[in-house]
Biotite code that builds the C-alpha atoms (Angstrom):
import biotite.structure as struc

atoms = struc.array([
    struc.Atom([10.261, 7.405, -11.279], chain_id="A", res_id=1, res_name="UNK", atom_name="CA", element="C"),
    struc.Atom([6.586, 7.266, -10.358], chain_id="A", res_id=2, res_name="UNK", atom_name="CA", element="C"),
    struc.Atom([5.186, 4.887, -7.747], chain_id="A", res_id=3, res_name="UNK", atom_name="CA", element="C"),
    struc.Atom([1.623, 3.813, -7.085], chain_id="A", res_id=4, res_name="UNK", atom_name="CA", element="C"),
    struc.Atom([1.235, 2.916, -3.384], chain_id="A", res_id=5, res_name="UNK", atom_name="CA", element="C"),
    struc.Atom([-1.562, 0.648, -2.203], chain_id="A", res_id=6, res_name="UNK", atom_name="CA", element="C"),
    struc.Atom([-2.595, -1.599, 0.663], chain_id="A", res_id=7, res_name="UNK", atom_name="CA", element="C"),
    struc.Atom([-5.225, -4.016, 1.886], chain_id="A", res_id=8, res_name="UNK", atom_name="CA", element="C"),
    struc.Atom([-6.627, -5.549, -1.297], chain_id="A", res_id=9, res_name="UNK", atom_name="CA", element="C"),
    struc.Atom([-7.765, -8.654, 0.609], chain_id="A", res_id=10, res_name="UNK", atom_name="CA", element="C"),
    struc.Atom([-8.380, -10.765, -2.504], chain_id="A", res_id=11, res_name="UNK", atom_name="CA", element="C"),
    struc.Atom([-10.953, -8.527, -4.200], chain_id="A", res_id=12, res_name="UNK", atom_name="CA", element="C"),
    struc.Atom([-10.997, -9.090, -7.957], chain_id="A", res_id=13, res_name="UNK", atom_name="CA", element="C"),
    struc.Atom([-13.001, -5.890, -8.530], chain_id="A", res_id=14, res_name="UNK", atom_name="CA", element="C"),
    struc.Atom([-10.545, -3.659, -6.690], chain_id="A", res_id=15, res_name="UNK", atom_name="CA", element="C"),
    struc.Atom([-7.538, -5.472, -8.146], chain_id="A", res_id=16, res_name="UNK", atom_name="CA", element="C"),
    struc.Atom([-8.839, -4.658, -11.636], chain_id="A", res_id=17, res_name="UNK", atom_name="CA", element="C"),
    struc.Atom([-9.287, -1.026, -10.584], chain_id="A", res_id=18, res_name="UNK", atom_name="CA", element="C"),
    struc.Atom([-5.778, -0.933, -9.073], chain_id="A", res_id=19, res_name="UNK", atom_name="CA", element="C"),
    struc.Atom([-4.240, -2.237, -12.274], chain_id="A", res_id=20, res_name="UNK", atom_name="CA", element="C"),
    struc.Atom([-6.305, 0.228, -14.334], chain_id="A", res_id=21, res_name="UNK", atom_name="CA", element="C"),
    struc.Atom([-5.012, 3.097, -12.174], chain_id="A", res_id=22, res_name="UNK", atom_name="CA", element="C"),
    struc.Atom([-1.454, 1.771, -12.478], chain_id="A", res_id=23, res_name="UNK", atom_name="CA", element="C"),
    struc.Atom([-1.768, 1.985, -16.254], chain_id="A", res_id=24, res_name="UNK", atom_name="CA", element="C"),
    struc.Atom([-3.588, 5.345, -16.279], chain_id="A", res_id=25, res_name="UNK", atom_name="CA", element="C"),
    struc.Atom([-1.086, 6.881, -13.850], chain_id="A", res_id=26, res_name="UNK", atom_name="CA", element="C"),
    struc.Atom([1.782, 5.617, -16.023], chain_id="A", res_id=27, res_name="UNK", atom_name="CA", element="C"),
    struc.Atom([3.527, 4.519, -12.832], chain_id="A", res_id=28, res_name="UNK", atom_name="CA", element="C"),
    struc.Atom([6.763, 2.557, -12.950], chain_id="A", res_id=29, res_name="UNK", atom_name="CA", element="C"),
    struc.Atom([6.214, 0.404, -9.862], chain_id="A", res_id=30, res_name="UNK", atom_name="CA", element="C"),
    struc.Atom([3.539, -0.550, -7.348], chain_id="A", res_id=31, res_name="UNK", atom_name="CA", element="C"),
    struc.Atom([4.539, -0.421, -3.689], chain_id="A", res_id=32, res_name="UNK", atom_name="CA", element="C"),
    struc.Atom([2.126, -2.809, -2.001], chain_id="A", res_id=33, res_name="UNK", atom_name="CA", element="C"),
    struc.Atom([1.857, -2.587, 1.784], chain_id="A", res_id=34, res_name="UNK", atom_name="CA", element="C"),
    struc.Atom([0.441, -6.046, 2.448], chain_id="A", res_id=35, res_name="UNK", atom_name="CA", element="C"),
    struc.Atom([-2.782, -8.026, 2.820], chain_id="A", res_id=36, res_name="UNK", atom_name="CA", element="C"),
    struc.Atom([-2.867, -9.118, -0.789], chain_id="A", res_id=37, res_name="UNK", atom_name="CA", element="C"),
    struc.Atom([-5.075, -12.225, -1.054], chain_id="A", res_id=38, res_name="UNK", atom_name="CA", element="C"),
    struc.Atom([-6.761, -13.193, 2.208], chain_id="A", res_id=39, res_name="UNK", atom_name="CA", element="C"),
    struc.Atom([-9.501, -11.137, 3.889], chain_id="A", res_id=40, res_name="UNK", atom_name="CA", element="C"),
    struc.Atom([-8.681, -12.193, 7.461], chain_id="A", res_id=41, res_name="UNK", atom_name="CA", element="C"),
    struc.Atom([-11.042, -13.188, 10.269], chain_id="A", res_id=42, res_name="UNK", atom_name="CA", element="C"),
    struc.Atom([-11.715, -9.600, 11.391], chain_id="A", res_id=43, res_name="UNK", atom_name="CA", element="C"),
    struc.Atom([-12.905, -8.306, 8.010], chain_id="A", res_id=44, res_name="UNK", atom_name="CA", element="C"),
    struc.Atom([-16.053, -8.966, 6.053], chain_id="A", res_id=45, res_name="UNK", atom_name="CA", element="C"),
    struc.Atom([-15.538, -10.505, 2.641], chain_id="A", res_id=46, res_name="UNK", atom_name="CA", element="C"),
    struc.Atom([-14.631, -7.770, 0.186], chain_id="A", res_id=47, res_name="UNK", atom_name="CA", element="C"),
    struc.Atom([-16.643, -7.280, -3.006], chain_id="A", res_id=48, res_name="UNK", atom_name="CA", element="C"),
    struc.Atom([-15.822, -9.992, -5.569], chain_id="A", res_id=49, res_name="UNK", atom_name="CA", element="C"),
    struc.Atom([-13.571, -11.929, -3.190], chain_id="A", res_id=50, res_name="UNK", atom_name="CA", element="C"),
    struc.Atom([-11.608, -14.167, -5.581], chain_id="A", res_id=51, res_name="UNK", atom_name="CA", element="C"),
    struc.Atom([-7.986, -14.674, -4.502], chain_id="A", res_id=52, res_name="UNK", atom_name="CA", element="C"),
    struc.Atom([-7.484, -17.468, -7.074], chain_id="A", res_id=53, res_name="UNK", atom_name="CA", element="C"),
    struc.Atom([-8.224, -14.903, -9.792], chain_id="A", res_id=54, res_name="UNK", atom_name="CA", element="C"),
    struc.Atom([-6.328, -12.039, -8.156], chain_id="A", res_id=55, res_name="UNK", atom_name="CA", element="C"),
    struc.Atom([-3.023, -13.946, -7.943], chain_id="A", res_id=56, res_name="UNK", atom_name="CA", element="C"),
    struc.Atom([-2.535, -14.347, -11.723], chain_id="A", res_id=57, res_name="UNK", atom_name="CA", element="C"),
    struc.Atom([-3.693, -10.775, -12.324], chain_id="A", res_id=58, res_name="UNK", atom_name="CA", element="C"),
    struc.Atom([-0.923, -9.482, -10.042], chain_id="A", res_id=59, res_name="UNK", atom_name="CA", element="C"),
    struc.Atom([1.642, -12.019, -11.261], chain_id="A", res_id=60, res_name="UNK", atom_name="CA", element="C"),
    struc.Atom([1.568, -10.355, -14.686], chain_id="A", res_id=61, res_name="UNK", atom_name="CA", element="C"),
    struc.Atom([3.148, -7.334, -12.949], chain_id="A", res_id=62, res_name="UNK", atom_name="CA", element="C"),
    struc.Atom([5.630, -9.270, -10.783], chain_id="A", res_id=63, res_name="UNK", atom_name="CA", element="C"),
    struc.Atom([8.634, -7.322, -12.092], chain_id="A", res_id=64, res_name="UNK", atom_name="CA", element="C"),
    struc.Atom([6.990, -4.034, -11.110], chain_id="A", res_id=65, res_name="UNK", atom_name="CA", element="C"),
    struc.Atom([5.743, -4.933, -7.608], chain_id="A", res_id=66, res_name="UNK", atom_name="CA", element="C"),
    struc.Atom([7.514, -4.185, -4.336], chain_id="A", res_id=67, res_name="UNK", atom_name="CA", element="C"),
    struc.Atom([5.571, -5.799, -1.503], chain_id="A", res_id=68, res_name="UNK", atom_name="CA", element="C"),
    struc.Atom([5.782, -6.284, 2.254], chain_id="A", res_id=69, res_name="UNK", atom_name="CA", element="C"),
    struc.Atom([3.970, -8.843, 4.376], chain_id="A", res_id=70, res_name="UNK", atom_name="CA", element="C"),
    struc.Atom([0.610, -8.015, 5.894], chain_id="A", res_id=71, res_name="UNK", atom_name="CA", element="C"),
    struc.Atom([-0.911, -9.724, 8.903], chain_id="A", res_id=72, res_name="UNK", atom_name="CA", element="C"),
    struc.Atom([-3.209, -11.689, 6.542], chain_id="A", res_id=73, res_name="UNK", atom_name="CA", element="C"),
    struc.Atom([-0.381, -12.785, 4.203], chain_id="A", res_id=74, res_name="UNK", atom_name="CA", element="C"),
    struc.Atom([1.247, -16.192, 4.665], chain_id="A", res_id=75, res_name="UNK", atom_name="CA", element="C"),
    struc.Atom([3.638, -18.696, 3.154], chain_id="A", res_id=76, res_name="UNK", atom_name="CA", element="C"),
    struc.Atom([0.762, -20.379, 1.309], chain_id="A", res_id=77, res_name="UNK", atom_name="CA", element="C"),
    struc.Atom([-0.007, -17.045, -0.398], chain_id="A", res_id=78, res_name="UNK", atom_name="CA", element="C"),
    struc.Atom([3.637, -16.782, -1.462], chain_id="A", res_id=79, res_name="UNK", atom_name="CA", element="C"),
    struc.Atom([3.283, -20.165, -3.183], chain_id="A", res_id=80, res_name="UNK", atom_name="CA", element="C"),
    struc.Atom([0.840, -18.690, -5.749], chain_id="A", res_id=81, res_name="UNK", atom_name="CA", element="C"),
    struc.Atom([2.463, -15.261, -6.152], chain_id="A", res_id=82, res_name="UNK", atom_name="CA", element="C"),
    struc.Atom([5.432, -14.662, -8.469], chain_id="A", res_id=83, res_name="UNK", atom_name="CA", element="C"),
    struc.Atom([6.789, -11.721, -6.452], chain_id="A", res_id=84, res_name="UNK", atom_name="CA", element="C"),
    struc.Atom([8.071, -11.688, -2.852], chain_id="A", res_id=85, res_name="UNK", atom_name="CA", element="C"),
    struc.Atom([5.506, -10.752, -0.179], chain_id="A", res_id=86, res_name="UNK", atom_name="CA", element="C"),
    struc.Atom([7.070, -12.015, 3.058], chain_id="A", res_id=87, res_name="UNK", atom_name="CA", element="C"),
    struc.Atom([9.447, -9.181, 4.047], chain_id="A", res_id=88, res_name="UNK", atom_name="CA", element="C"),
    struc.Atom([8.356, -7.495, 7.280], chain_id="A", res_id=89, res_name="UNK", atom_name="CA", element="C"),
    struc.Atom([9.665, -4.128, 6.093], chain_id="A", res_id=90, res_name="UNK", atom_name="CA", element="C"),
    struc.Atom([11.849, -2.411, 3.549], chain_id="A", res_id=91, res_name="UNK", atom_name="CA", element="C"),
    struc.Atom([13.552, 0.957, 3.105], chain_id="A", res_id=92, res_name="UNK", atom_name="CA", element="C"),
    struc.Atom([13.454, 3.036, -0.069], chain_id="A", res_id=93, res_name="UNK", atom_name="CA", element="C"),
    struc.Atom([15.374, 6.239, -0.627], chain_id="A", res_id=94, res_name="UNK", atom_name="CA", element="C"),
    struc.Atom([13.121, 8.687, -2.443], chain_id="A", res_id=95, res_name="UNK", atom_name="CA", element="C"),
    struc.Atom([14.641, 12.043, -3.313], chain_id="A", res_id=96, res_name="UNK", atom_name="CA", element="C"),
    struc.Atom([17.066, 11.868, -0.377], chain_id="A", res_id=97, res_name="UNK", atom_name="CA", element="C"),
    struc.Atom([14.478, 10.737, 2.206], chain_id="A", res_id=98, res_name="UNK", atom_name="CA", element="C"),
    struc.Atom([14.324, 7.267, 3.774], chain_id="A", res_id=99, res_name="UNK", atom_name="CA", element="C"),
    struc.Atom([10.837, 5.812, 3.355], chain_id="A", res_id=100, res_name="UNK", atom_name="CA", element="C"),
    struc.Atom([10.237, 2.764, 5.549], chain_id="A", res_id=101, res_name="UNK", atom_name="CA", element="C"),
    struc.Atom([7.558, 0.490, 4.120], chain_id="A", res_id=102, res_name="UNK", atom_name="CA", element="C"),
    struc.Atom([5.745, -2.056, 6.269], chain_id="A", res_id=103, res_name="UNK", atom_name="CA", element="C"),
    struc.Atom([2.206, -3.270, 6.800], chain_id="A", res_id=104, res_name="UNK", atom_name="CA", element="C"),
    struc.Atom([1.677, -1.649, 10.192], chain_id="A", res_id=105, res_name="UNK", atom_name="CA", element="C"),
    struc.Atom([0.632, -4.553, 12.403], chain_id="A", res_id=106, res_name="UNK", atom_name="CA", element="C"),
    struc.Atom([4.147, -4.933, 13.893], chain_id="A", res_id=107, res_name="UNK", atom_name="CA", element="C"),
    struc.Atom([5.896, -1.670, 13.112], chain_id="A", res_id=108, res_name="UNK", atom_name="CA", element="C"),
    struc.Atom([3.845, 1.521, 13.312], chain_id="A", res_id=109, res_name="UNK", atom_name="CA", element="C"),
    struc.Atom([3.881, 4.977, 14.891], chain_id="A", res_id=110, res_name="UNK", atom_name="CA", element="C"),
    struc.Atom([3.505, 3.417, 18.367], chain_id="A", res_id=111, res_name="UNK", atom_name="CA", element="C"),
    struc.Atom([6.136, 0.721, 17.712], chain_id="A", res_id=112, res_name="UNK", atom_name="CA", element="C"),
    struc.Atom([8.537, 2.387, 15.262], chain_id="A", res_id=113, res_name="UNK", atom_name="CA", element="C"),
    struc.Atom([11.574, 1.152, 13.391], chain_id="A", res_id=114, res_name="UNK", atom_name="CA", element="C"),
    struc.Atom([14.958, 2.909, 13.947], chain_id="A", res_id=115, res_name="UNK", atom_name="CA", element="C"),
    struc.Atom([13.989, 6.131, 12.182], chain_id="A", res_id=116, res_name="UNK", atom_name="CA", element="C"),
    struc.Atom([16.319, 9.060, 11.631], chain_id="A", res_id=117, res_name="UNK", atom_name="CA", element="C"),
    struc.Atom([14.950, 12.582, 11.827], chain_id="A", res_id=118, res_name="UNK", atom_name="CA", element="C"),
    struc.Atom([12.946, 13.288, 8.679], chain_id="A", res_id=119, res_name="UNK", atom_name="CA", element="C"),
    struc.Atom([12.267, 9.655, 7.745], chain_id="A", res_id=120, res_name="UNK", atom_name="CA", element="C"),
    struc.Atom([8.831, 8.564, 6.546], chain_id="A", res_id=121, res_name="UNK", atom_name="CA", element="C"),
    struc.Atom([6.900, 5.560, 7.830], chain_id="A", res_id=122, res_name="UNK", atom_name="CA", element="C"),
    struc.Atom([4.545, 4.274, 5.147], chain_id="A", res_id=123, res_name="UNK", atom_name="CA", element="C"),
    struc.Atom([2.108, 1.538, 6.162], chain_id="A", res_id=124, res_name="UNK", atom_name="CA", element="C"),
    struc.Atom([-1.414, 0.215, 5.654], chain_id="A", res_id=125, res_name="UNK", atom_name="CA", element="C"),
    struc.Atom([-3.244, -2.147, 8.046], chain_id="A", res_id=126, res_name="UNK", atom_name="CA", element="C"),
    struc.Atom([-5.710, 0.334, 9.584], chain_id="A", res_id=127, res_name="UNK", atom_name="CA", element="C"),
    struc.Atom([-7.599, 0.863, 6.297], chain_id="A", res_id=128, res_name="UNK", atom_name="CA", element="C"),
    struc.Atom([-7.659, 4.607, 7.100], chain_id="A", res_id=129, res_name="UNK", atom_name="CA", element="C"),
    struc.Atom([-5.686, 7.225, 5.110], chain_id="A", res_id=130, res_name="UNK", atom_name="CA", element="C"),
    struc.Atom([-3.206, 9.203, 7.230], chain_id="A", res_id=131, res_name="UNK", atom_name="CA", element="C"),
    struc.Atom([-0.640, 11.982, 6.786], chain_id="A", res_id=132, res_name="UNK", atom_name="CA", element="C"),
    struc.Atom([0.697, 12.787, 10.253], chain_id="A", res_id=133, res_name="UNK", atom_name="CA", element="C"),
    struc.Atom([3.769, 14.556, 11.608], chain_id="A", res_id=134, res_name="UNK", atom_name="CA", element="C"),
    struc.Atom([5.028, 12.388, 14.493], chain_id="A", res_id=135, res_name="UNK", atom_name="CA", element="C"),
    struc.Atom([7.836, 14.744, 15.534], chain_id="A", res_id=136, res_name="UNK", atom_name="CA", element="C"),
    struc.Atom([10.975, 12.968, 14.335], chain_id="A", res_id=137, res_name="UNK", atom_name="CA", element="C"),
    struc.Atom([9.267, 11.132, 11.475], chain_id="A", res_id=138, res_name="UNK", atom_name="CA", element="C"),
    struc.Atom([6.145, 11.373, 9.309], chain_id="A", res_id=139, res_name="UNK", atom_name="CA", element="C"),
    struc.Atom([3.531, 8.610, 9.198], chain_id="A", res_id=140, res_name="UNK", atom_name="CA", element="C"),
    struc.Atom([1.546, 8.039, 6.004], chain_id="A", res_id=141, res_name="UNK", atom_name="CA", element="C"),
    struc.Atom([-1.129, 5.477, 5.153], chain_id="A", res_id=142, res_name="UNK", atom_name="CA", element="C"),
    struc.Atom([-2.819, 5.104, 1.740], chain_id="A", res_id=143, res_name="UNK", atom_name="CA", element="C"),
    struc.Atom([-5.992, 3.627, 3.237], chain_id="A", res_id=144, res_name="UNK", atom_name="CA", element="C"),
    struc.Atom([-7.540, 0.470, 1.800], chain_id="A", res_id=145, res_name="UNK", atom_name="CA", element="C"),
    struc.Atom([-8.270, -0.555, -1.755], chain_id="A", res_id=146, res_name="UNK", atom_name="CA", element="C"),
    struc.Atom([-11.154, -2.887, -0.895], chain_id="A", res_id=147, res_name="UNK", atom_name="CA", element="C"),
    struc.Atom([-12.345, -2.423, 2.702], chain_id="A", res_id=148, res_name="UNK", atom_name="CA", element="C"),
    struc.Atom([-12.022, 1.243, 3.738], chain_id="A", res_id=149, res_name="UNK", atom_name="CA", element="C"),
    struc.Atom([-12.827, 2.029, 7.359], chain_id="A", res_id=150, res_name="UNK", atom_name="CA", element="C"),
    struc.Atom([-13.837, 5.016, 9.477], chain_id="A", res_id=151, res_name="UNK", atom_name="CA", element="C"),
    struc.Atom([-15.843, 6.584, 6.646], chain_id="A", res_id=152, res_name="UNK", atom_name="CA", element="C"),
    struc.Atom([-12.862, 6.776, 4.299], chain_id="A", res_id=153, res_name="UNK", atom_name="CA", element="C"),
    struc.Atom([-12.932, 6.141, 0.545], chain_id="A", res_id=154, res_name="UNK", atom_name="CA", element="C"),
    struc.Atom([-11.388, 3.276, -1.420], chain_id="A", res_id=155, res_name="UNK", atom_name="CA", element="C"),
    struc.Atom([-7.985, 4.847, -1.962], chain_id="A", res_id=156, res_name="UNK", atom_name="CA", element="C"),
    struc.Atom([-4.345, 4.663, -2.992], chain_id="A", res_id=157, res_name="UNK", atom_name="CA", element="C"),
    struc.Atom([-1.374, 7.009, -3.205], chain_id="A", res_id=158, res_name="UNK", atom_name="CA", element="C"),
    struc.Atom([1.138, 8.073, -5.822], chain_id="A", res_id=159, res_name="UNK", atom_name="CA", element="C"),
    struc.Atom([4.653, 9.393, -5.413], chain_id="A", res_id=160, res_name="UNK", atom_name="CA", element="C"),
    struc.Atom([6.511, 11.383, -8.029], chain_id="A", res_id=161, res_name="UNK", atom_name="CA", element="C"),
    struc.Atom([9.140, 14.135, -7.913], chain_id="A", res_id=162, res_name="UNK", atom_name="CA", element="C"),
    struc.Atom([8.959, 14.625, -4.148], chain_id="A", res_id=163, res_name="UNK", atom_name="CA", element="C"),
    struc.Atom([5.164, 14.685, -3.871], chain_id="A", res_id=164, res_name="UNK", atom_name="CA", element="C"),
    struc.Atom([2.889, 12.091, -2.278], chain_id="A", res_id=165, res_name="UNK", atom_name="CA", element="C"),
    struc.Atom([-0.762, 12.295, -3.332], chain_id="A", res_id=166, res_name="UNK", atom_name="CA", element="C"),
    struc.Atom([-3.706, 10.432, -1.805], chain_id="A", res_id=167, res_name="UNK", atom_name="CA", element="C"),
    struc.Atom([-6.322, 9.599, -4.422], chain_id="A", res_id=168, res_name="UNK", atom_name="CA", element="C"),
    struc.Atom([-9.826, 8.169, -4.494], chain_id="A", res_id=169, res_name="UNK", atom_name="CA", element="C"),
    struc.Atom([-9.697, 4.833, -6.292], chain_id="A", res_id=170, res_name="UNK", atom_name="CA", element="C"),
    struc.Atom([-13.016, 5.367, -8.061], chain_id="A", res_id=171, res_name="UNK", atom_name="CA", element="C"),
    struc.Atom([-12.250, 8.822, -9.512], chain_id="A", res_id=172, res_name="UNK", atom_name="CA", element="C"),
    struc.Atom([-8.451, 9.401, -9.190], chain_id="A", res_id=173, res_name="UNK", atom_name="CA", element="C"),
    struc.Atom([-9.382, 12.650, -7.404], chain_id="A", res_id=174, res_name="UNK", atom_name="CA", element="C"),
    struc.Atom([-6.524, 13.955, -5.226], chain_id="A", res_id=175, res_name="UNK", atom_name="CA", element="C"),
    struc.Atom([-7.780, 14.640, -1.704], chain_id="A", res_id=176, res_name="UNK", atom_name="CA", element="C"),
    struc.Atom([-4.525, 15.071, 0.230], chain_id="A", res_id=177, res_name="UNK", atom_name="CA", element="C"),
    struc.Atom([-0.869, 15.670, -0.601], chain_id="A", res_id=178, res_name="UNK", atom_name="CA", element="C"),
    struc.Atom([2.521, 16.021, 1.028], chain_id="A", res_id=179, res_name="UNK", atom_name="CA", element="C"),
    struc.Atom([5.734, 17.417, -0.463], chain_id="A", res_id=180, res_name="UNK", atom_name="CA", element="C"),
    struc.Atom([8.899, 15.987, 1.108], chain_id="A", res_id=181, res_name="UNK", atom_name="CA", element="C"),
    struc.Atom([11.120, 18.937, 0.222], chain_id="A", res_id=182, res_name="UNK", atom_name="CA", element="C"),
    struc.Atom([9.080, 21.799, 1.672], chain_id="A", res_id=183, res_name="UNK", atom_name="CA", element="C"),
])
């Protein structure tokens, strides 16, 4: 199974269209979305083509293929217009024998971790900065942001297939970082 992993769309129609194009081009089975779907939040500038009323139906067409956790900008009112659940604080996926904890990152992160076992992966967004970091007992990964990248990073997403995570530039699909879980 192939996953496309993304975070921090913040209601941008332009980057939602690009995300869905990449989902199709990558031939991924599911999108793992790490929160901040519709609202931009008070600390962010408006993203390009901010149009949450248009983004919601675009994503709803893929409701059966979305796995999402709640971001700090997501709320119950957002859930009312989305056909897939977005309010879970975290989830755990087993990928090729490894527990991958998915969360947004504003509550649970490398400084405030969940109950990880040795070798687990923490996968979260929130910072808008791509990361692949060995934290000793667990690995922390972040796909960066689809619509509002920070710290000089690119608009980006990740894929996971057959034990390999790849970080990719949203505009070009160019792989710029990777991690193999079964090294």
